[in-house]
ZALO-20277 format. One line per 2 residues: their letters; for each residue x, y, z of N, C-alpha, C, O, CB. Coordinates in pm, whole numbers, plus 32768, in hexadecimal, padded with zeros to 4 digits. Glycine has a CB too. Example, Ala and Ser with C-alpha at 12.3 -4.5 7.8 and 13.67 -1.06 7.14 Angstrom:
<rs>
as) 8527,7DC7,830C,84CE,7E3E,830C,8528,7EB6,830C,8590,7EB4,834E,846B,7E41,8389  8505,7F1F,82C4,8557,7F96,82CA,850A,8003,8313,853D,8072,8324,8580,7FC4,823C;
</rs>
This chain:
<rs>
mi) 863A,7D5B,86ED,85AD,7D78,86FB,855F,7D43,8681,8599,7D24,8619,8597,7E0F,870B  84DF,7D39,8691,848C,7CFB,8629,8485,7D51,85AB,8475,7D1B,853D,8400,7CE2,865E;
ws) 8491,7DD5,85B7,8487,7E28,853E,8504,7E21,84E8,8503,7E51,8477,846C,7EB9,8565  8570,7DE7,851B,85E9,7DDA,84CA,85F3,7D51,8486,8657,7D31,8447,8665,7DF1,8521;
vw) 858A,7CFF,8494,8586,7C7C,8454,8534,7C87,83D4,84C2,7CB7,83D6,854A,7C0F,84B4  856E,7C5C,8366,852E,7C72,82E3,84AB,7C28,82D7,844B,7C5D,829E,858B,7C47,8273;
wa) 84A4,7BAD,830B,842B,7B5F,82F9,83B4,7B97,8346,8342,7B7E,8321,8443,7AD0,8322  83CD,7BE2,83B0,835F,7C1E,83FB,8319,7C87,83A5,829E,7C92,83A8,8393,7C5E,847E;
wv) 8365,7CD3,8358,832A,7D37,82FF,82DC,7CF3,828E,8271,7D21,8267,8397,7D94,82C4  8312,7C86,825A,82CF,7C3F,81ED,824D,7C00,821F,81E7,7C07,81DA,832B,7BD3,81B1;
va) 8250,7BC4,8296,81D6,7B8A,82CF,816F,7BF8,82E9,80F8,7BE5,82CE,81F6,7B3F,8351  819C,7C6A,831D,813F,7CDA,8333,8102,7D08,82AF,808B,7D27,82A9,8187,7D50,8378;
gl) 8153,7D0C,8245,811F,7D32,81C1,80B9,7CCE,818E,8055,7CF6,8151,8190,7D3E,815E  80D0,7C4D,81A5,806F,7BE9,817A,7FEE,7BF1,81C9,7F82,7BDD,8192,80AB,7B5D,8187;
vi) 7FF7,7C0E,824B,7F7E,7C1F,829C,7F2F,7C99,826C,7EB4,7C95,8264,7FA3,7C2F,8332  7F74,7D04,824B,7F31,7D7C,8218,7EF4,7D5F,818F,7E89,7D93,816F,7F94,7DF3,820F;
ai) 7F37,7D0E,813D,7F01,7CE9,80BA,7E82,7C96,80C9,7E24,7CA4,807B,7F69,7C9B,8067  7E7E,7C40,812E,7E04,7BF4,8149,7D94,7C52,8171,7D21,7C3F,8149,7E1B,7B8A,81B7;
ae) 7DB4,7CB8,81BF,7D4F,7D1D,81E3,7D1D,7D66,8166,7CA9,7D8D,8160,7D89,7D81,8248  7D74,7D79,8105,7D4C,7DBA,8087,7CE5,7D66,803D,7C89,7D9B,7FFF,7DC6,7DD4,802D;
vl) 7CF5,7CE3,8043,7C94,7C8B,8001,7C0C,7C97,8044,7BA5,7C91,8001,7CC5,7BF9,8005  7C0B,7CA9,80C7,7B8E,7CB3,8111,7B4D,7D3C,8106,7AD3,7D47,8111,7BA5,7C93,81A1;
vp) 7B9D,7DA5,80EF,7B6A,7E2E,80E4,7B8C,7E60,8058,7BFD,7E8B,8040,7BA7,7E8D,8153  7B2D,7E5C,7FFA,7B4D,7E81,7F71,7B64,7F18,7F61,7B39,7F67,7FB5,7ADE,7E54,7F13;
gf) 7BA6,7F3D,7EF8,7BB7,7FC9,7ED8,7C45,7FFA,7EE3,7C5B,8073,7EEC,7B61,801B,7F2F  7CA7,7FA2,7EE4,7D34,7FC7,7EEC,7D53,801B,7F67,7D9E,807C,7F5F,7D5E,8012,7E70;
vf) 7D1A,7FF6,7FDA,7D30,8042,8055,7DB5,801D,8094,7E01,8075,80BC,7CBE,8029,80B8  7DD3,7F9C,809D,7E4A,7F6D,80E3,7EBA,7F3F,8086,7F25,7F19,80B7,7E26,7EFE,813E;
lg) 7EA6,7F41,8005,7F08,7F0A,7FA9,7F8D,7F57,7FAD,7FF8,7F1A,7FA7,7ED1,7F0B,7F1C  7F88,7FD9,7FB8,8003,8028,7FC1,8053,8008,803D,80CE,8001,8038,7FE3,80BC,7FC0;
fa) 800E,7FF3,80AD,8052,7FD0,8129,8090,7F44,8120,80FD,7F2C,8154,7FF2,7FD8,819F  804A,7EE8,80DE,807F,7E61,80CD,80FE,7E63,8079,8160,7E21,809C,8016,7E05,808C;
vg) 80FD,7EAD,800D,8173,7EB7,7FB7,81E5,7EFB,8003,8258,7ED2,7FF7,8153,7F04,7F35  81C6,7F62,8050,822C,7FA6,809F,826D,7F4C,8106,82E6,7F51,8119,81F1,801D,80E4;
av) 821D,7EF8,8148,8254,7E9C,81AC,82AB,7E31,816B,8318,7E13,819D,81E3,7E5A,81FC  827D,7DF8,80FD,82CC,7D91,80BA,834D,7DCD,8081,83B7,7D8E,8089,8279,7D4E,8049;
at) 8346,7E43,8049,83BD,7E84,8012,8421,7EA6,8081,8499,7E99,806C,8396,7F04,7FC5  83F0,7ED1,80F5,8449,7EEC,8165,848C,7E6B,8193,8503,7E6B,81B1,83FB,7F2D,81DA;
gl) 8441,7DFD,8198,847C,7D7C,81BB,84E6,7D52,8157,854E,7D1B,817E,8410,7D12,81C4  84CE,7D6A,80D7,8531,7D47,8072,85AF,7D9D,807E,861E,7D6C,8068,84F6,7D55,7FE5;
li) 859E,7E1C,80A2,8613,7E72,80B7,8667,7E41,812C,86E2,7E41,8125,85E6,7F03,80CF  8625,7E17,8198,866F,7DE2,820B,86B5,7D61,81E3,8726,7D49,820C,8610,7DCA,8283;
wl) 8673,7D0C,8195,86AE,7C8F,8167,872A,7CA8,8111,878A,7C5A,8113,8647,7C3D,8119  8727,7D16,80C4,879A,7D38,806F,880C,7D79,80BB,8877,7D92,8082,876D,7D94,8001;
gf) 87F8,7D96,813D,8866,7DCB,818C,8852,7E57,81C2,88AD,7E8D,8201,88DF,7DCA,813B  87DF,7E93,81AD,87C3,7F1A,81E1,87AF,7F10,8278,8751,7ECF,82A6,8746,7F59,819B;
ea) 8808,7F50,82C4,87FF,7F4D,8355,87DC,7FD7,8388,881F,8039,8367,8883,7F1C,8394  8773,7FDF,83D9,8748,8060,8410,86F6,8046,848D,86CD,7FD5,84A8,86F6,80B3,83A7;
gl) 86DF,80AF,84D7,868B,80A6,854D,85F8,80B0,8528,85D5,80C3,84B3,86B0,8112,85B2  85A4,80A4,858C,8514,80A8,8575,84E5,812A,8535,8494,8124,84D8,84CB,8093,85F6;
pl) 8512,81A1,8562,84DE,821C,8523,84FC,8223,848D,84A6,824A,843F,8519,8295,8567  8575,81FF,8466,8597,8205,83D7,854B,819B,8388,8522,81B4,8317,862F,81F2,83C4;
ll) 8539,8124,83C2,84EC,80BD,837D,845A,80E8,836A,841E,80CB,8303,84F2,803A,83CB  8422,812C,83CC,8399,815E,83BD,838F,81CA,8353,832C,81D1,830B,8366,8195,8442;
vv) 83F7,821D,8348,83F8,8283,82DE,8403,8241,8256,83BD,8269,81F8,846D,82E7,82F3  8458,81DC,8249,8466,8194,81CA,83E2,8152,81A6,83B6,815A,8133,84D6,812A,81D3;
fa) 83A2,8110,8207,8320,80D1,81F2,82B8,8137,81C4,826C,811E,8167,82F0,808A,8273  82B4,81AB,8206,8252,8212,81E4,826A,824B,8159,820B,825F,810D,8256,8283,824A;
vi) 82E7,8263,8136,8306,829C,80B2,82E4,8239,8043,82A8,8260,7FDF,839A,82C4,80AA  8309,81BB,8054,82E9,8156,7FED,8252,8147,7FE0,821E,813F,7F71,8329,80CE,8010;
sl) 820B,8143,8051,8179,8136,804D,8139,81AE,8008,80DD,819D,7FB7,8141,8128,80DA  8168,8226,8027,8131,829F,7FEA,8149,82A2,7F54,80EF,82C2,7F07,816C,831C,802A;
vf) 81C2,8280,7F2B,81E2,8281,7E9B,818B,821B,7E52,8159,8238,7DE5,8277,8262,7E85  817A,81A4,7E8C,8127,813F,7E4A,8094,816A,7E46,8051,8154,7DE1,8135,80BA,7E92;
cl) 8063,81A7,7EB3,7FD7,81D5,7EB4,7FC0,8242,7E4B,7F5B,823F,7E05,7FB2,820B,7F40  801D,829F,7E40,800F,8309,7DDA,8019,82CF,7D4E,7FD3,82FC,7CF3,807C,8375,7DEE;
gm) 806F,826B,7D3A,8078,822A,7CB9,7FF9,81E0,7C94,7FCD,81E4,7C21,80EC,81CA,7CB7  7FBC,819C,7CF7,7F3D,8158,7CDD,7ECF,81BB,7CBE,7E7A,81A2,7C69,7F15,8101,7D55;
rr) 7ED0,822D,7D02,7E6A,8293,7CE7,7E78,82C8,7C59,7E15,82E0,7C15,7E74,8307,7D4D  7EF4,82D9,7C2D,7F0B,830B,7BA6,7EE0,82A4,7B3D,7EA7,82C8,7AD6,7F9F,832E,7B92;
vf) 7EFA,8225,7B58,7ED9,81BC,7AF7,7E45,8199,7AF9,7E07,818E,7A90,7F2C,813E,7B12  7E0B,8187,7B71,7D83,8156,7B7C,7D1B,81C1,7B97,7CA4,81A3,7B95,7D7C,80F1,7BE7;
gl) 7D43,823D,7BB0,7CE5,82A7,7BD1,7C95,82D5,7B59,7CB7,82B9,7AE6,7D2D,831B,7C0E  7C2A,831D,7B74,7BDA,8355,7B08,7C29,83C4,7AC2,7C77,8409,7B03,7B54,838C,7B3D;
pg) 7C17,83D6,7A41,7C60,8440,79FA,7C39,84C9,7A2F,7BC3,84E7,7A42,7C44,8438,7963  7C9D,851A,7A46,7C85,85A2,7A75,7C5F,85AB,7B08,7C3F,8617,7B39,7C18,85E1,7A23;
gs) 7C62,853C,7B4E,7C41,853D,7BDB,7BAE,855A,7BF6,7B8A,8581,7C65,7C95,85A0,7C22  7B5A,8549,7B92,7ACD,856A,7BA1,7A80,84F6,7BDC,7AAF,8484,7BDF,7A91,8592,7B1B;
vk) 7A0B,8514,7C09,79B1,84B1,7C40,794F,8489,7BD4,7921,84DE,7B87,7967,84E8,7CBE  792D,840B,7BCE,78CD,83DA,7B6B,7843,840F,7B8E,780F,83F5,7BFB,78CD,833E,7B65;
lw) 7807,8458,7B32,7782,848F,7B45,7720,8446,7AEB,773A,8431,7A74,7780,8528,7B29  76AF,841F,7B23,7647,83DC,7AD7,75DE,8443,7AB2,75AA,8488,7B09,7609,8365,7B27;
dr) 75BE,844E,7A31,755C,84B2,7A05,74D5,8474,79E5,7475,84BC,79CA,7591,84FC,798B  74CC,83F0,79E8,7448,83B3,79D4,743F,8336,7A2B,74A3,82F9,7A4E,7430,838F,793D;
di) 73C6,8314,7A4B,73AB,82A0,7A9F,7385,822A,7A45,734D,823C,79DA,7339,82BF,7B05  73A3,81B4,7A72,7383,813D,7A25,72EC,8129,7A19,72BD,80E8,79BC,73C4,80C2,7A66;
nd) 72A1,8160,7A77,720F,8152,7A75,71C9,81BB,7A1F,7152,81B0,7A05,71D8,8159,7B02  7213,8220,79F2,71D7,8286,799B,71CA,824F,790D,7227,8215,78D6,722C,8309,799C;
n) 7154,8263,78D4,713E,8236,7849,7126,82A9,77ED,7112,8294,7775,70C9,81D7,7842;
</rs>
């Protein structure tokens, strides 16, 4: 089946990465890394059915997304608040 072919996962990851370029804000980057990493695992010899491959893809994507949030997120998880306007003198 197509999900057991390593290059299909890598191509899917590259397509998702292209979508990330079109939609800024690190929305699809975790999914792209998860797909490419799953393809690399299959290339290295990891054999599994579709349900297990989807779980591996989801776990890798989640871990990468949480890592990106920790590295690139605002400190303390707070929202940037503006207390003055550029037009105020």
